[in-house]
N, C-alpha and C positions, 0 to 999 in steps of 0.2 A: 357667721360671715362678718367681715369687717365692714363697718358702715363708712367707707371712704368713697369720695368721688373719684372719677378716673384721673382727675388732674392732681389730686393730692398724693404726695409721696408718703408712704406709711412711716410712722415713727413708733418703734417698739421699745418699751422699757422692761428690762428684766431685773427683778428684785430678789436677792438671795440673802437670807438671814445668816449671819456669820456664826458658825458652830452653834446652831439654834438651841438644841436641847441643853448643852453645857452652859450656854450663855444665860438661859432662863434660870438655871440653878445658881449661877454666880450672881445674877441680879437679886434673887430671893435670899441669898446667903452671902453677903458682902465679904465675910471672912474667907471665902474661897478665892477671891480675886488674887491673881498672881501665882496661884498654886495649880499644878496639873490636875485637871478634872476629867474623869472618864465616866460617861453615862452608859449603862448597859447591864449585862449580867455579871454575877459574882464570879470571881476567879475560882472559888471553891466549888462552884456548881456547873462548871463547863459552860459558862456564859459567853456572850459575844459582845464586843464593843459596838454600841450604837452610835456614839458620838464622843469626840474628844476635843477639848479646847486647844487653843493654839500653843499653850505652854506644853501640854502633853504631846502634841504632834512633833515638837522639837526632839523628842526622844524616840521617834519612829512609830508612835502609836497611831493607828488609823482605824476607821470603821470596818466592820466585818472581821476584825482580828479576834481570835480567841482571847478572852479576858485574861487567861493565865499567861499568855504571851505578853500582853500589855503590862501586866504586873512585873514580869521579868525585865522588860525594857524600862519601866518606870516604877520602881518599887515604892516610891514615896507618893504616888498618885492617890487622889481621893476618888474612890469608886462609889458611884451613886446609882440606885435603881432608876429605871425610866418611869416617867409619869406621863404616858402618852396622852391621856385624856386631858390633863392639865395643859400640856403643850398645845393640844387642839383648841382649848379655850383661848390661849394667847394668840394662836393663829387666826381665830375668828376676829379678834380685835384688829390684827394687821390687815386682814381681808377687808374689813369695814373701812379702813383708811384708804386702801386702793380704790374702793368703789366711790369714794368722795370725788375722785378725779376722773374716773371713766367706768362705764358699765362693762367694758370689754376687758374682763379679767379672766385669765386662764391659769388656774392653780396647777402646779406640777406635783406638789406635795404640801405638807404643812408649812414648809419654810421657804418656798420659792414660787414665783408666779410670773407670767408674762402679762403685760398691760399694753393695749393699743391705745395710745394717747393722741392719735392723729386728729380726731374730731374734738379733742379737749383743748387744743391750743387757743382757739378764740376765747375761751372762758378763763383759762389759767396761765396763758402765756406760752412761750416756746417750750418744747419738750424737755430741753435741758433744765429749765427752771422747774418744770413739773417733777422731774426725777429728783432734783435736789430738795424740793419741798416734801416729797414723800419720804425721803430719807430723814429729813429733819423732824417731821411729825412722828415717825416711828420712834425716833430717839427721845422725843419729848413725852409722848404719851405711853409708850410701851417700855421705854428705857432699855432698848436693845439696839444693836448696831446692824445695819443692813449694808450690803454692797450692791451697787446699782450700775447697770449697763444701759446705755441709750444708743440705739442703732436703727438702721432701716429695716431689719428683719430679725426674726427669732434667733437664728444661728449666731449672728454677729452680736446681738444684745447679750446672749448667754456667755459667750466668750468674754465680752467686755466686763461683765459683772464679776468674773472670776479672776481677772488679770491682776488686780491690785488688792486682793483680800489680805487681811480683813480691813473693813472700813473703806472700801474702794468706791470710786466713782469715775467711770470711763465712758467717753463719748466717741462714737464712730460716725464721722461725717460721711454722707453719701459719696462725695468725691474723693474720699481718702480710704476706701475699702481695701484696695490692693496694698497700699503702703502699710495699712494696719495689719493685714493678714500675712504678708510675705515673710517677715522675719520670725514668725511664730513657729514652734516645732510642729511637725506633721501630726503629732499625737493630739493636737488641739482639734483636729477634724473629728466630728462625731462618728463613732464607729471604728476608728483606727485603734484596735486593741494591741496587745503585746505582739501577737504574731503578725498582724497587719503592719505594725511599725517595723518589724524585722524584715518583711518583704521590701518595704520602701527603702530601708537602710541598705539592703543588698543592691538596690537600684541606684544608690547614691543620693537618695531623696531624704533629706532631714528637715527641711522647712516647707511651709505651705507654698512659699514662692517657687521653690523647686518643683513641687508637685504640680503647680499651675502650668508649668512648661510641658508636662507630659501630654501627648495626644490622647483623645478620648478612646481610640481603638486600643491603645496600649493598656490603659486602665481596665477596659472591658475584658481584654484577654487575661489579665492577671486576676481580676476580682469579679468577673461576671457582671451580674446586675448591679453590684455595689460600685462598679467602676464609674458609672455616670453619677452616682451619689457623690463620690469623692471629687469628680471633675467639677460638679456644680458648686459644691461647698468651697473648694479651693478658689473659686471666683466670687465667693460671697453671695451666691444665689440661693435664696430660700423663700419660696412664695407661699408658705403655709400661713393661713390666717390665725389670728388669736380667736379662739372659740370659747366663750363663756361656758362654765360648767353646766348651767341650766339649759343650754342649747346643744350640748354635746350629745352625740349618739352613743357614747360610752363614757364610763368613768374608770380611769386606770391610774396606776402608780407603778413606777419601776425605779430600780436603782442600779447604777453601774458601780461595781466594786472597785476600790482603789487597787486591790490586788485580786487576781483571779482566785475563786473559791472552789475547792474540790471536796469539802467536808459536807456530807449530806445533812447532818444535823444542823450545821450553820445555815444551810440553804433553807431548811424547813423553818427555822426560827425567823429568818428574814422574810420568808413568804407569809408567815402569820402576821408579822408587823405590817407588811404591805396590804394584806387583806383587811386588817383592822382599819387602816387609813381609808381604804376604798369604801368600806362599810360606813364609816363615819361621814364621809363626804356624800354618799347617797342619802343618808338620813338627814343631813343638813339641808338638802334641797328637796326633800319629800319625794325622792325617787326610789324605785325598786327595779331590779334587773332580772333577766331570765337566763342569760348565758354568761358563764364564767370562763375566762380565758387566761392561761398562763403562758408567758413568753420566756424563753431561755436562750440566751446568746452565749455560745462557748468561746473559748480563747481564740479559736481560729476564725472567729467572726461568723461562723455558721449559726443560723438561728432557727429554732423550731417553736411552733405554737401549738398548744393543745387546748381544746374547748369542750365544754359540757353544758348542755341546755337542761335547766332545772324544770321540774314539772309545774312550778308556779314561780311568779316573780317574787323577789325577796330583797330586803336590805339587812337582814339579820347576819351578823358576822359569823355566827356558828355555822349556818347553812352554806355561806360563801366559802368558809374555810374548809369544810368537809370536801367540797368539790375541788377547790384549789389544791389541796394537799394530794389528792389522788391524781390530778393532772400533772403535778410536779413529779410524782413517783413514775408515772408512765413516760414522761418526757426524759427523765434521767435514764430510764431503761433503754431508750432509743439511741442514746449517745453516751460515750464515756469521755471524760476529760474535764478540766476545770471550767467553771462558769464565770463569764465576765459580767453579764447583765441578767437580772431577774425582774420580771414584772407580772402583775396581775391586773385584770380588767373585768368589768361587768358591762354587758351591752344588752340590747333588747329592753331599753328603759321604759318605764311606765310611771306616770305621776298621778294616776287615778286614785291611789290608795287602796285599790282592790287587789287581793292576792294573799299569798302566804298561807293558803289553806291546806296544802297537801304536804309541805315539807316536814311539818311537825304536827302533833296533835294539838288541840286547842290549848290545853294547860301548858304544855312545853313551849308552844309558840309565845304565849303570854309571858312566860318566864324569861325567854330569850329576849323579848322586846323590852322587858323591864331592866334586864341586865344591861342592854345596850344604851338605854336612855339615862340610867342613873349611875353607871359605873364611873363616869368622870368625877362626879361629886364624891363618891365613896373612896375612890383611889386617891383623890386629892387630899381628903381628910385623914384617911387611915393608912395610906401607902399603897404601893402597886400590887400587893397581894390581897387586898380587901376583896376583890372579885377575881376568880381564876376559872376560866372555862375548862370544864372537866375533860372533854375529849381532846381539846386542843392541847391542854397541859400534858395529857398522856402521850400525845404524838410528838411533842418537842420537849419532854421533861428534862432531857439532858442539856438543853441549851436555853430554854425559854425563861429568861429573867430580864430581858431587855427589849427595847423597841428600835425600829429602823430609823436611820437618819436619811431623809430624802435628799 
């Protein structure tokens, strides 16, 4: 919960690292600066693009694109394998910077987080100054560029951080919410996918300002329960609190694809990456979970979730992945069509350190634990293939050579 008094207006900062994976590679290899850089799987091995720097994006390259397509669009690009565990180390440094300014940090992935700085203003000054200071410290200590949005709530802060990328800094004042939102395209509303935008366009709605003029009952007739969601966001209303990971009831990570994905091998590769990030975050906080959930949102905005309760709590990536992959398979059987969003989460959290006794036998469990705890060091030193999970590799062998970009 937010530690705000009733009189205080919340101030949320959203920090989003620009082209995070690719930027880390450019930082470590200055000769790459100015060149198109693509991080992910090899074009020769049916890999998937995990991240592309802004030079490569000018050629139409985007995440979740097959690497072979990316090479066709940008044949002179530098392709690099992902180093997810190394990026996680960098992310920890960035997280530590956030926590110097507020304990209310809610990470969304390795490269972005919400911060509630309402209670930090007496110590560090106005929220705008806090946002600029965080951006400055990241640049000085981590030598990476972040885009920052400062606003009264999560929805507005996230839009703000994305508006002027890369190296953006956008502030939304509480009395300027409507003027900020109104000219933006309706696609900026969370959840408006390709088919949703087509519905709005048929209604003559192309901006958030135009959407705001639609009555609630019209939106509910068109979009069902999603109608109120659109109605609230078009008015800049979002009352969700910033929940620190250690206080969360679940740990999850999801990604919205820039283009809808209907290749199941690509979806499995991305699900594995999301699962690895969730497992890493659990271990960082000494948490284990019992229930694995997979979320699939299709192009028509219909969403299904599938969950499975494990016999014991765990934070081992292999056990989480086995459950998640089966849930994805069942979810895709239930519906056909391209996927807009994919997510994985773990709930039923336990920080007691007791468990993991039934998923694997003792020897195998110890092996998996060692893999999870040391793979970051080995991969950083010897490359991404230093450790490869046997069953996971078999399941995504056609695509698995890259990591997800959150």
